[in-house]
C-alpha angles and dihedrals in degrees: 000000000000091000090056090047092051091049091049093048093048091048091047092049090048093050094045095049092048091048091051092049092049092047099045105031137052120230110274094021115134125198120190112232100169103359130233092018108042132031135165105232119174112219136152116226113203091182137061126268112333091007095293115156091018112195093021096103095137093050090048091047091052091047090051091047090053091048093048090047092050092051091049091047092050095042094114089058092043095055090059090061129089123288091255090058093046094047092042094051092043091055095042091046093052092046094048090048092050093052092041090056089054093050093051094041101040107012089242141050121261110233127180116151105101122184092166095229094066134044114276113267144176142220092277090055091051090051092049093049093047090047093050091047089055091049092049089047089054091050092049093049093047090047091055091051093058 
């Protein structure tokens, strides 16, 4: 149950932060939070991570839908895995779902965290990266055991 709760909380935080950015900022606006390190900059990303496949939002949305569907379909197998796998997939699932909602609703993903040395990102992106790190960590630990 805690994995569902984590996924729900991450998705809720992603949706709320994107809603607030869209309601209180205009596209392209940048607000310094901790200059020169952190800004809120409202952009719409029609591509995948780092702007790859720009303009292919529908293709990316369908790919995310397939990935989310596969994870849901395989959930009984997933819950028998280690905690790192369960947490990693729960985070990645929530992040993929958050960005997929944007792609279907707006044709692009709403991004706003701007550290100026990295492409602008959002809560869903953070969840995906943290989830993938946990999954890699699991693979590395299991590799060392063999």
